[in-house]
N, C-alpha and C positions, 0 to 999 in steps of 0.2 A: 949084386947089390945086397947089403945086409938087411935083415928084417928091421932094424932100426932105421935105416936110411929109407926103406919103402914107407914106413909109417910117417916119416917126416915130410914126404911129398904129398902135397894136396892140389888137386885139379878140380876147379869149380866153372861149370858153364855159366856164360854171361849172355843174356838175350840181346843186349844193344851195346855195342862198342862203336859208337860213332856211325850208326847206320847199318853196321854188319853185326853178325853174331861173333862171339869169341869165348875165351876162357882166361881165367886167372890161374896162375900156377905158383906155388910156394914150394920151396925145397928145404925150407927150415921150420916146418911145422906151423906155418901161417904168420910167422914174425914179419916177413916181407913177401910181396906179391909182385908178379910180372904178368901184364896183360898181353895176350896174343889174340889178334883180330883174325877171323876166318874170312878170306877174301871172297868177294862176290856172294856173300851169304845175306841178302836182303832180309831184315828181320820184320817180324810182325809188330805192330805198335802195342798189341795186347793180345791175350788169349792163348799163347803157347811158349813154353820154355824149351830151350835145347837140352840135349842129354848127351853124355859122354860114355864111351866104353873103352877100356884099355886091355889090350890082348896080353898073353903071357910073354911075348917079345917086346912089350912096351909100345906098341903101335897104338895111336890114339884114333878112335873113330868118333867123329862129331856129327850128331844127328840134329836137324832142326827142320822147321816148316817154313817154305818160302812165303814171303809177304803176300797175303791175300787181298790187301786193300789197295795196292798200287795200280791194278788194271784188271777188272772183272773179265775182260776179253782175253787176257793172256792165259792160255791153257796150262802153263806150268805152275801157276800160282796156287798155293794150298798143298802142293806135293810135298812129301817128306824127302829130304835130301840128306846125304852124308858126304863128308870130306875126311880125308885120312892124313895123318902126320905120323912121321917116324922119328921126330926130334922134339917131342913134348910140346908141340904147338908152334914152333919157331917158323915152319913152312908147311904148306898143305898142298895136297894132290888129289887126283881122282874124285873130283866134284861129280857126284852121281845123283841123278833124279830116280829115287826108288818108287815114287809114286807113279811115274811113267812105266818103269819096268815091271811093276807089280799090279798095275791097274787101280792104284789108289788115287782118287781125284781130289780128295780133301782130307787133311790130317790135322790133329791137334795133339800136343804134348807127347812127342815121340819118346819112347823109352829104349835106350841102348843097354843091351846085356851082353 
């Protein structure tokens, strides 16, 4: 991919896409946008925005915090989660609860790097 083509691609995290997290992707420097919903990513109504990291091989890592308000009894709520896409957000896999695997019980504003 040329340097110009890389600069023309924009990917922005979106906290709420009809009840799930998602992202908006532009391949023409923001003239047009396509929304991609991250499946099974219950969003918080307020308090935390998702974050995106893109690897050297263009794998997209989407980090978000599970909705804390839907059930205080659910031990997974408030954990930071990550999903992975290898096609710029068209499909997603590897939904992983990082909170559980790393002992984080409640997170806000995850930062992907």
